[in-house]
N, C-alpha and C positions, 0 to 999 in steps of 0.2 A: 504493500500500500504506500509506504514512504516513497518508493521510487516514482510512482505515478504522481504523487503530490509535488515532488521536486521537479518532474517534467512539466507539470502544469505551471509552476512558478517560473521555470526557465522560458517557457513559451511566452509568458506575459512580458518578461524582460526583453526578449527578442522582438516582439511586436511593438513594444513601446519605443525601442531604439530604432527599429527599421523604418518607421513612418517618416520621420524627418530625413532619413537617408534616402528614402525613395523619392521624396519631393526634390531633394537636392540633385539627385541624378537626373530626374525627369527634366528639370529646368536648366540643367548644365550649370549649376551655380558653383561658386568656390566652396571649399570645404567648410569655411566659416561664413555663414550667411544669416539673415534674420530668423529663418526657421530653426537653424541649428543653435544660434545664440539663445533664443528663447528656451530651447530644450536644455541646453547646458546649464542655464540658471535655474530651471525648474527641476532638473534631475535630482539634486539633493532633497528637495521637497517631496518629490515622488518617492524617493528612497525611504525617507522617514515615514511618509503616510502609508506606504504599501508594506514595508517590511519591518522597519525598526520599531514602530509603534506596536504592531501585533506581536513582535518577538518578546516584548517585555510584559504585555498586558494580557495575553491569551494563554490558556492552558495548552501546553505543547508548542507554544510559539507559532512559527510560520508553518508548522506541520499540523496545526489545528484544522480539522476537517471542514468546519463551517467557513473558516477564513479562506480555505482553498476553493470552496464552492463559490465564494464571492469573486475570487480571482478568475475562476472558470467563466463566470458570467461576463467579467470584463474582457476576457479573451474572445468570447463570441462577439462582443461589441467591437473590439479592435479589428478583428478579422473582417467583419462586414464593412467597417469604415474604410479599411484599406482597399477592399474590392470596389466599393462605391467610388472612392477617389480615383482609382485606376480607370474605371469605366467612364466617369465624367470627363477626365482629362483626354481620353481618346476621342470621346464624342466632340468635345470642344475643338480638338485638333482637326478632325475630319470635316466638320461642318462650319467652322469659324463662327460659332454662335456668339462667343464673347465679343468679337470685333463688330458684329452686326448690332448687338445690344448697345455697345459703347457709342457707335456712330449714331444710333437712333436717339439716345438720351443726352448726348454731349451738349452742354450749354454754349451759347455764343459769346459770352463775355470773357474778357481776358484777365488773367491774374496779375496783380501788382504785389510785389514782395512787401512794400511799405504798408499797403492796405491789409495784407494778410497779418502783419504784425499788429495793426490796429484791431483786427478781428480777434487776435490773441488777447490783447489788452481788454477788449470788451468782454470776452468770456471770463477773464480773470476777475473783472468787476462783478459779473453775475455770480461767480463763485463766492465772493465775499458776502454778497447780499443773501444768497441761499444759506451759507454757513451761519450767518448771524441769526436768520430765522430758525434754523435747525437748533443751534445751541441754546437760544433763548426760549425755546418752546417749553421745556420742562426742567432742564438741568441747570441752565445759566451759562452765559458766555465764559465767565471767569472759571467756573468749575470745569467746563468742557476743555478749556485750554490747559488747565492744570492736570486733568486726567482724561485725555481723549479716549483711552481704551474703555474706561467706565462709561463714557457717553455713548460710544459705539455699541457696547454690549447691552446697556440697560435703558437708554434714554432716546431711542429713535422712534419709539411707538407714537403714532399720531403725527410724526414729522418725517416719516420715511421718504416722502416725495422730495423734501428739501435735501435730505442726505444724498439721494440718487442724483439730483440735479447738481449739487455741489461737486460731486465726484465727476460728473459728465463735463461740466464747464471747466474744471481744473485740468482734466485730461485733454480736452480740446485745446485749451489755451497753451498747455505745455507742448503738445504735438506741433501746433502751428508755429510756435515760437522757435522750436529747434529746427524745424524744416527750413525756415527762412532766415536763420542765423548763419552767417558765413564763417566767422573766426572760431576755431576750435576752443580757444580759451573762453570766449563768450558762451559757447554751448555748455561748457563745464560749469561756469558761474550760474547760468540760468538753471541748470539741472540741480545744483545745490539749493537754489532758492525754492524750486518747486518741491524738492524732497522735504524741505522744511515745512512747506504748507501741507503736503499730503500726510505728514506725521500726525497732524491734528484730526485726520479722518479716523484714526484709532485702529487701523488694521495693518499688520505687518505685510500682508499680501499685496496691498496697494503700494507700499514702499518698494517692494521687489519689482512690481510691474513698471513703475516709473523709472527705476534704475535700468531695467532691461531696455526700455525705449531709448535711453541715452546711447547705449551700445549699438542699437539697431541704426540710429541716425548716423553714428560714426561710420558704420559699414556703408551706408548709402553714399556718404560723402568721401569714401575711400581714404579713411584715416590710416596712415602708414603703420602706426604702432598699436593697432587694434588687438592683435593676437596677444601681445605682451600685457596690454591693459586688462584684457579679459582674465588672463591668468592671475592677475593681482585682484581684479574686481570681484570675482566669484567668492573667494574665501573672505575678503574684506567685508562684503555685503552680508554674508551669512554670519560672520562674527558679530556684526552690529545687531542683526536680528536676534541671535541667540542671547546676546547680552540683555535683551529686553524681556526675557522669560522670568527674570527675577530669581533664577536658581541655576546652579551649575550641575545639579544632580541629574544624571542621564535619565532616570525614571520620571522625574518631574517634566523634563523637556519632551520626552517621548509621549507622555500622557496628552500633550497638546495635539499630537498627530494620531488621533483616534478614529480616523475615517473608516479604515477597514476593520478596526476593532468593533465599531458600531455595526458595520455590515455583517460581521461574523455573528454578532449577537442577534441581528435580525433573522438571519437564515437559521440559526439554532432555534429561535422562537417559532419561526414558520414551520420547520420540519417537525417540531414537537407539538404542533397544534395550538400554539399560543396566540397566533395572529393569522387571519385569513387574507386572501387576495381581496383587493378592494373593487375589482371588476369595473373599472372606469371612473370610480368616484374621485380618485386623485386627479385624473385628467380633467374631468368636468369642473370640479371645485377650484381648480387652479386658476380659473378665470377671475377669481376674487383678487388675484395679484394685480389686475389691471385697474382696480378701484382704489384710489388714494384714501387712506383712513381719515385724512383731514377734511375730505369732502363728505364721506359717509362714515361717521364715527361708530355706527353699529356694525361695521364690517367684522366678520368673525376672525378670531385670532388663529384658528385651526382650520386650514384648508390645504388642498393640494398635497404635497409630500409631507406637510406638517402634520397630517393625520398619522403618519408613521412616527414622526418625532414625538407626538403627544403620547403615543403608546409606551414609548421607552422613557421619555422625559416629561412627565406631566407638569404643565404649567410653564415650561420653558418657552413655548411659542409666545405666550402673552407677555413674558418678560423680555421678548426680542433676543433671546439667547438660545439659538437653535443649533445643536451639534450636527455636524455634517456626516454623511455616509459616503463610502467609497464605492465606485462602480455604478452600473446602471440599475440601482436599487429602485428608483421611482418607476421605471418601466416594468420591472419584475413585480413590484408590490401591487400593481394594477392587474396584470394579465399573465404573470409568470414568464417562462422562457419565450413564449410566443410574443409577449409584449416587448421583450428585448430585441428580438429579431425585427419586428415591424418598426419599432422606434429607431433602430439602427439604420435600416434601409431608407426610411423616410425622415431621416434627420436633416431637415432643410438648412439647419445651421452649417452642417458639414458641406452640403451642396453649395451654399452661398460662399463659404470660405474657400472652397476649391476653385470656384469661378473667379473670385477676387485674386487669389494667388496666381491663377493662370494669366490674368490681365497684367498684374504687376511684374511678374518675372519672365514674361515672354518678350525678351529683346527690347526692354524699355529702360532708358537711362534715367538717372535721378533728375537731370535737367528737364526731361519730358514730364516727369511727375510734377515738378515744381510749377510748370506752366500750364498744366491741364487740370481744371476743376474736378472732373470725374476721377482722375487718378489720385488727387488729393483726398477726396472722399473715401476712396477705397483704402488708401494708406491709413486713414483714421480708423476705419472699420477693422482692418487687420492688425494694426500695431499700436494705435493710441492706447496708453495704459488704462486698464480697467474700463474701457469704453463701453457705455450702455449697461454697465453692471447694475443689477436690480431693476432694470426697465425691460419688461417682458414684451415680446411680440404679441399683437400687432401695434401696441402703444409705442414701442421703440421705433417703428417705421415712421409714425407721425412726428415723433420727437426729432428723428433724424432729418425729416423734411424741413422742420422748423430751423434746425441747425444749419442745413444747407442754405436755406433762404437768408439767414442772418449773415453767413459768410459771403453769399452772393451780393447782398446789399452793401456790405462793407467794401466790396471791390468795385461797385458801380456808382455809388454816391460820390459826387464831387463836392468837396467843401471849399468854397471860395473865400478868400480874405476880403473883408469889407473895408 
């Protein structure tokens, strides 16, 4: 039995590593590229989430049978994702679908670097407005600044829309600023400034996302010392993140990475008859995520996948402190393995990301990206840090249209001196 479990884990590692390699080879990219850069920075997180956490927290560690079942479900999801990606890329290549769509929707206005920086400043202004509204809602601005983590974990309820918009505006401002900043020294200084601001969002993951975007921009701008900088950057960033756990005890640190530990407990509960499949209730009730609580205060706290959270962590959802689960648990919890297969095949987020990657990496220079509004929008979607986090589709589509409209107006409005 142990041999099969080890093979299962080995397949997961191979699939996880191979996906960025496959995209790199398909697009004929250099060995260090935005896809690989993102993977390299997330690899330690994946390692801790997938293996280190369960190793310390579960009976039999990574040979726990329920943990391995969670990994098996992830393997099914990863295999289907790879197959769908390959099929889509071949379809785009044969039929030139991406070129036809881009030509159809391409706007007529031209980009101005100065005006794009103004758009960045405007987004930064909106970030401060939304952050003030968020922090003052129930926790207090001073309290939030003193303890952002507490604000993030306990005081977003009723003001979640302001949190999501704060993150969106900060991400957009940061991305536009770095895209149109020329000097590498200035890029570094701006990055430090935005990392300081994102610190107050209270999440270590957002700090990591913003740091990754800095290195991605350096790649696009052909920074000569990128390899050396990444070798220094990865351990330095994770040292800073680990310092913020408040403990150097390995068990305390690994307890934070409980994603697959929670998944193992779910499958143990499921196979022992403690929890049934929800048969579509998760999918249907997830539409509540589109309703801001500030507009409808009677919005339930438990809906969508939070139904599973509530089973294991009663009251956590109402306290806005919802532990995460690793792998495609949401699809399984509704319809079992069939749900995983269907959701993996029709994962339109994967479809859209493959389309966007095909547009950006198919013989397009960074100069072309900087001068083409559609390509800028695609770069935002693919690489802007934590972009559209907490904003669900289809609401995200309309928010993105609003954002596009704002960037367009900033580039077309002429301000004359009187």
